[in-house]
N, C-alpha and C positions, 0 to 999 in steps of 0.2 A: 498963613496957608500949611497943610501941609504936606513934607517931601514926597517924594515918587516911592519910597522904602518905607511908607507909613499910611494905613490906611487911616481913609476919612474917618472923622469921629460925626458922630450924630448929633443934631444939635440936641440943646437940653429938652427943646419942649416935645419932641418925639416921644418922649418918655412920662406917662400917664401917671401918677405914682399916688391918685385919687381913689377912694374904693368905687367899686364897679356899682352900678347900676342897673346893669345888666337884671331884667325881670329872672331869667333861669338862675342866678348865683346869688342874688339878694337872699341875705339873710344865713349865708354857708361861710362868711367870714370869717366866726371863730372855728370853725371845724377845718377849715383850711389854712388858717393861718399857723405859722411857728414863731414864735418870738426869738429875737437873736440870742443865742445861748449866752446866761451868765458867765461870769468870768470864775465864779465854783461851779460852774456846771461839774459834774461826772459823767463820765462815758466808761461803755467797755475797754477791754485796752487792744489797741489796734484797730478801736472804730471813727468814724468822722461824729461829726456833733450833729444836731438835728437839721434836718432841711426840710424846706416847702411841702407841702402833702403836693403827691403824684396825683395825676390828672388822666383818665384812658386817654387821653389827647397828646401828652408828654408821660410817655413810659419810659421811665429812668435807663440811663444807660447803665449796661453792666462795667462796676469800675471794682479797682481790686479793694478799694476800702467798703464797699459792699459787699464783694463776697469774703472778704477777712471778718465783715460784722457776722454771717450768715454761717460761716466757718466756726465761729467760734460759739454764738447762740446755740443751734441746730446740737451739736455734741452734747454742749451744756443742760440741755432740756432734755435731752434722754436721760444721762446721768442721771439728771435728779426726779425723772420721773421713776428710773429704776430704784433706784434708793427707795422715794417712798412706796414703790410698793413691794417691796421684798419683805413686807409679809406676809404677802398674798402666797407666794413659795412655799410658806413653813408649814401648810396645813392641806391637804388634797382638797378643799374645797371650804369655800365661806358662808353661803347661804344656799335654801332650797331652787331658788333660780338655777345657780350653776348644776345642780342634779339632776333638773330638770331639763335642761339642755341636755345634759348628759348622756340622759337617756334616750331623750328625743334623736338625738344622733344617731344612738346605736340602731333603734326601732328604724330609722331612715336608711342606714346602711344593711339593716336586714331585708330591705325592699320595702318598709312600709312608705304611704304617703301622705304627706301633709294635707292638712284640714281633712281625713278621711280619716285614715287608721293610726296616725300620729297628729294630736291637737293641743292645742293650747290659744289661750286670745291673744298672741303675740304675733307678728309680722314673721316675715320668713328669712330674712340675711343671717340673723344671730345664731338659727338651728342648722343652716346651709351652711356659717362657718364653723361650726365644733364638728358637723361632718365631715367636712374637708379636710380640718386640722386633726381628725381623726382618722382620716385615711391615709396619711401624710406618716402621723407620728404613733400612733397605734390609738388606741381606746383604753387604756391604763391609769394615763396621769392625763391632769391638765393644765401641765406647762404652758404648751405649745399654744393654748388660750391666754393664760397668765401673761406670757413675751408677749402674744399680739396686745392685750391689754395696756403694756406699756409704751408699746410704740403709739394705741391710740391715743395715749395721754400726752407723749411728746407729738405727734402730728395735731392735735387741737391746739395745743399749747404756741407752736411754732405758727397755725394763721392766727391768733389773738396776736400773737408779738407783732407780725406784721400788720396787724390793722393798727394796734396803736402806734408802732415805728410811722406808717404813715399819715397819722397824725397830730402826733406829737414829737416825734424825735426817735432818736437811737436807746437813750437811757428810757424811755418809757416802754419802748418794744421788751427792753430785757426786763424790764419791771413785771410787766402785763403777761409773760412768758412766764417765769416766776414764780408768779400769783397764779394763773391759773392752775400750776403742777401741784401747787402747796394746799390750795384751795380742793383739788381733787381727793385729797385724805380728810379734809375738813368735819368728817362726820363720824359716827358708829362705824367703827373697822369692817363689820358684817356687812354695811352697806358700800361700802368703798374699795375693801379691796379683793371682791369677787368680778367676776370677770365676765358680766353680764351686760345689758340691754343700755344703760344710759353711756356709761363708759364708752361704748361704742358709737352712742348715736351722737355726742359731744361733736366729734370731729366733722361728722355730716351739718351738725349746723354752723359751725366755725366757717367751714368752708365757703356756707351760701350765702354767708354776710359777707365773707373776702370777696367773692366773686360779684357780688354784687354792688359792693363796694368801688370795683371796677368795670362797671354798668357792664359786667359780660354774662347776659340775663340767663342765655340758655344753662349755663355750668351753675349756677344758681338756681335755679329747676331742679336739676340735676342733684345739687346738692339736697335739697328741700326733699326729694326721690326718696333719696338713701337716707335721710334721717327719718321720714315715715316708714318704710320698709325695714326700719331698724326697730321701732318704738311709734308707738301710734301718733305719742306728745310732739315727734320733734317736728310734727305739721307748723307748732308755735312760731317756730323763725319766719315761715311765710311774713308774719306783718313786720319786723325791721324790713325785709327784702323789700315789701311793697312801701316802703316809708322811704327807702333809697330809690326807688324804683319815681316816686311821685317827684320826687326834690331834683332826678338828673333831668337835663336841659332836653324840651321837647324837639323832636314828637316823639311821646312816651307808648303807645300802641306799638309799635315794632317791638320795642322790648319786650312787655306785656305778652305779646305774641310769644315770643321767644320762651319768657318766662313760663307762661304756662305749658306748654309743648315739653319744658325740661323736667317739668313738676309731676304733669299728669302721665304722659306716656308711658313711663316703666312701669308708674303703680297701674295704670290702667293694662297695661301687659301681662305685668304679674296675677293682676285679677283675672284675667282672662284665661290664662294657664292652667288656675286652680279652680276655675268655674267661678263667674262674677257673686251667684247667690251663695255659693258657700265660702269664698274668701271674705265680702260683705257682715257676713255672720259671725264669724269666727275674729275678724280683727276689728267689729263693732256692735252690730243690733243684738246679738246675742249674752250680751255683756249690763243688759238693764240693770237686774235685782243686782249685780254686783255691783255697781256704778252708784247704788242707793246707797243715801246716809241716814236713812228715816231708823229712827229707832238709837242711833249711836253718834248724836251728834256731839255729847258731850266728850267722847274716848277721840272722837275724831279730831276734837277741839286741840284737847288736851296731846295728841299725837303731834299735832301741827305746831302747837307752841313747844314742846318738847325739841322736835328736829329744827325747826327755826333758831331756836337758843344756841343749839351746838352750832351750828353754821356762824348765826351772829358772834360765835367767841372766837371761830376761825378768821373771821374778818374784824376782828376789834383793832387793831390799831389802825388800819385805814379807813374803818368808820367812825374812831376818836375824832381821826386827822378830819374828816369831812364834817363831822359838827365843829370844828374847830373854824374850818374854813367860812363856815356859815355862818358862825357867829362874828366873825370878824368881816362878814357881807362880802367873801369872796366866794365866788361858786368855781369848779372846775368846767374844762372843756367838755359838756358832752353832749351831742348830737340828737336829733329827736330818734335816730333809728337805735339809737343805744338806750335809750328810753325807753322805745318798744320793745326792744329784745327782753330788758327786766323786766317789764312787764306780762307781755305774753309769757316767758318763762314761767313767774311766779304764776300767775293763769294756768298754765298745764299742769303744775302738782296739785292744784286743787281736785281737776279731773279726777271724778271716781270717788272722792271724799277719802282714803286711804295715808295717805301722807306716810307714806314710808321713807323712810332715810334716803334712800337712794333715791326717790323723786328729786329731792330737793339740789344734786348735782347738776339738774339742765339750769339752774343759775348760775352754773362756776363762767362760763364763757362772759357774760355781762358784767358780771361783779369783779373778774380779773381787770376787765377795761376802765371799769369806776374806779380802782383804788389804782391802778397807772394814770388816770388821769389825776386823783386827788393827789397823789404822793410827787405830783410834778406839780403842783400850787404851792406845795412847800416853799418858801422862803430861803429856808437852810437846807441844803440837800443831805446832812449830816442827818437833819431830824426825819428826812424820805428814808435813808437806811436804815434809822433807828426802826423805824417803824417796819420795815421790808424785816428785817432782823427777829423784831418781834413774833412777825407772821411765821418765820424761820421756824422758831421757839414754841410755838403755839404747836406745828406741824409735826417739829421731834414730838411733843407730849404724844399728837394721834398716832404717831409711828411704834412709842412704847406701847400704848395702847393695845396696838396690835397684837406685839407679840402677847402681853399680856391679859389678851379677851379670850375669857373662859371659853374651854371646848364642849360646854356641857350636852347641847344638843348632836353635835359632831359625834361626841363620842356614844351617846345612846346612838344613832343610826348607825356605828361600826357594829355595836354589840348585836343588835338588831338584825345586820347586815350579815355577821358569821353564822349566826342561829338559820336564819336561811341559808347558806350555805350548805353549812351541816344535814339538812334536812331537806335537802333537794336534789335533783341532779340537776346539770350543765343545761340539758333541753328542757325542762319543767319549765311552767310558767307559774309564776304566784301575781299574787293579789296582796297587796299594802295600803289597807284603809288608813291613811292619815293626811299630814301635810308635809309629809319628808319622801319625795322623788327619790329623793340621793341612794336610798335602799336600796333602789333599783338597780343603778351602778355601781354601787359599793358590794354590792353580793353577786354581781355579775349572771341576773336571771331576767327573762323577760316579763314585761308586765303581763297579765292575763287582761289588761282591757285599757284601752285609750285612752282613759280618762287616770291619767297617771296622781293627783290627787281627791279627794274629797270635796275639795272647794266645789270641783263642778258637779259634784250630784248635792249637794248639801247649801250650796252658796257659801261657804263657810271663809271669812277671810281675817288674818292676823289684825289687820287696821281694823275693823268691824267689831269684832268680839263673836258675842252668840244672839247678836242682834239679827232675825229674819234668816233662821238656820233651819236647815231641816229639807228633806225630799219635795216637799211642796213649792220652794225656792230656789230648786235649781234649775239648770238651763233648759231649753226649752229640748225635750225628747231625748234628752240623757237616759234617761231610765228603761221605759222601753230600749234604747240602744245598749243598757249595761246588762241590761235581763238576756237578751241574744248573745249578749258574749258569753255570760255566765252558763249556759245552755249550751253553745258551740265549744267551747275550748273550756273546761272549769278548771281553777287553777287546783295545782297540785297541795299549794301551801296559802293559806290565808291568814292574816298578820294583821290584829286588832290595834295601830298604833295609836288610836284614840287616847288614850290616856283621858280619861275624864273630862275631854272637849265637849263642845255642844253637838259635834257631830257623831258622837260615836254610835256605835251600834246601837244600842236601847234607845236611840231616838233616830233611827232607820227602821222600819219594819221589813222594808223588801229585802235589804238585806241582814235583815236579823232572821228572819221566816227562812231564807235560803241555809242561812248555818244552821238550824234547828233540822233544816228536813236530810242536809247531804254532808254535815263534819261534824268530826268530834275536837274537843279541845285538848290539846295535848302540852301544853306547858306555855310559860310566859318567862321572858326574858325583860328585863329592866322596863317593868310596867306593860310592855305591850303583848297580848294575848294569840297565843300561837293556834290555828284551826288545820288540819290534817280532814281529807276526804275519810268518811267512814260509812258506816252500814243506813243506808235509804230510811231514814224514819227516826233517827235517832238524834237525840236532842245535845247541842253540847253542853260540856261538863262545866260546873259552875255556876248553872243557874243561869244564863244569860237569857232562855226562851222566857224567865219570870221578868224579866227586867221591862223597865214603861207599860 
């Protein structure tokens, strides 16, 4: 019999150690179970060992060890994100998307209206972010956006690390967070170092799954809405969230209602603010020809294989470890929601059949979790450490690639912009006929049209080449609107920057005829042909009127 000072012990029969047979938790043993740590298991300095997965009903109490864990991990991930993105600060911009967004932001600051006088096939969050950054820090440099991209990578890595730690323990949290950061530069630097859509979309997707994993359905819906309003394909994260909802204990209907409210209301409010028809047109329905792969299947396949190969190389150490485990009939602990996340992200890459490298960044969060679960299953911790070190070495190679990458197109855009500045006044509007809208930002001149690239008017895309290119493939209503713009505010300077591309002026009779009647050819810079307003009826020099 226990003494008065000793609390009574519960009888041994009161503790049931048998596996749960409850229908709501059946099949979740592997996901929720964290085995006893091996004696040789590595832990981050000052952090505890693996702990059982938290549930919404057993929220962990804040403890000194937990605080130490995040006090070490969050600065480490932020520093690693900064180091891996240092090349992004080494040049003014990395790809036309950054130039497009910078030009949009200036137009919005000058009183433009999104989806009216300022247009793109993308949601509004990133143009607003660029506009806000320019308002705070000036519009002469993109460094505030590049710094924001560093924070976006660190935030996404933190969410993924938390998911891994909750499922598999502390070491897995570190591994997943580090892998996330390293894989975000695991493609062509032009795709990874730019402060553009995917970089800012990924934290929303990771946040959505993080909230759903904790059954915070309204917040998960807000994460989905944030992803969609950054880039449409961010909506793919809905699938793993729904899988988590399905696997949650009943009743599920209230959770579904909260999820739907969180996801739908922000998008609906945004649509109403712009006008539902206009918003839907620029977000989805107006891109039918652009999203077609007709006639360009082999080119699309080649791009897909190339980008897949580059990312697979970045993931090679833990993919090799995964094959090793499968050959030994050992599988990592991966639940249905994570497989759904990987599959949905892969499907999102296929949308539009363009297969640009930056599309593949959407795979990074589930791949980082896959890598963490695979390395956790290796019997010897030094093998996991070696795989992580090799992944870091490959990332270091991409970092060097970032500094050594050629600047051919950027140098060309800067030379053209310098010529535009020399031939125009700051108040003049210009037309750059090409696929490099960064020229407007570099030259500090306002566009003469809301269509910042020839792609809107000819359906040209670098991912498809010259297939289905021409005026008849333009977005519906684009050419009538473009003609009105040229009539109402004729550009002081027109630059034909097609340089032999399928959308060249020789292949666009409407623009060719307009130049023949109103403009003179005055020079050429780096392959781009310049035209200024001349006598009505004069044909541009150089025989452009006879082309085509």
